[in-house]
N, C-alpha and C positions, 0 to 999 in steps of 0.2 A: 416415318412419322405419320404420314397421311393415312396409311392403311390402319394404323393403331387407332386413329381418331375415327375412321369409318366403322371399324369393328365396335368400338365403344358406343358410338351413336346408334348402331344397329341393335346392339344388345339393350341399350336403354329404351329405345323405341319399342322393342318387343315386350319388355317388362311393363311399360306403361300401358300398352294395349291389353296385356293379360290382366292387369289390375282393373282396368276399365270394364272388361268383359265380366270379371268376377263380381264386381259391384253391381253391374246391370242385371245379373242373375238373381240377386237377392229378392225375396218376395214372390218368386215363382212357385208354382206347385212343385211338390217333391219330385215328380217325374220330368220336370223341366218345361212343362207346357204352360202357355199363357192363355190358351183358349180350350174350351170344352164344348163338345156337341151335346145339346139337350134334346129330349124327345119333343116332337111337334104333335099337333092335334090329330085326331082320328082320321081326318080327311087327307092327311099328308101335307097340308099347307101350314106354313109358319105364320102366326099372328104376331106382329111386332110388339104389341103391348103385353101379350101373354109371355112372350119370349123374354123380354126385359124384366118383367115382374118375377118370373121364375128364377132368372139368373141372380137378381138382387136378393131374393129370398134364400136360395141355396148357397151361393158363393160370395155374395156381396160384390158382384161385378156388374158389368153392363152387357145386355143381350142384344143381338141383332140378327135379323133374318138374312141369310145368304144362300148361295147355291143357285143352280139353274132353276128357274121358276120359284125362287125364294121358298124352297122346301126344307131348309135346314136352319135350326136355331143354334147360333154360336154364342157362347158366354165368354167374354174377355175378362180375366181376373187379375192379370198382372198390371201394375201401375208404375208409372215413372216416379222416381223419388223426387220429393219437393226440394227445391234449392234453398 
């Protein structure tokens, strides 16, 4: 009896986790990514205001300078669903 309950509980838990993961992937880019790398200025340095502006214009996301020495512009486009 106990093994039957444990098996049912395990299957139910796995099902709930799969449904949660499936729902969290909605709204992502087709290739499953939530962030994109954008080109930086000619000097190789990322300017925060330009990065954010470019990201908002191209993907309607938020841009941020990251990487060693802030030389990479990352655009975050996935959003958490509103409750």
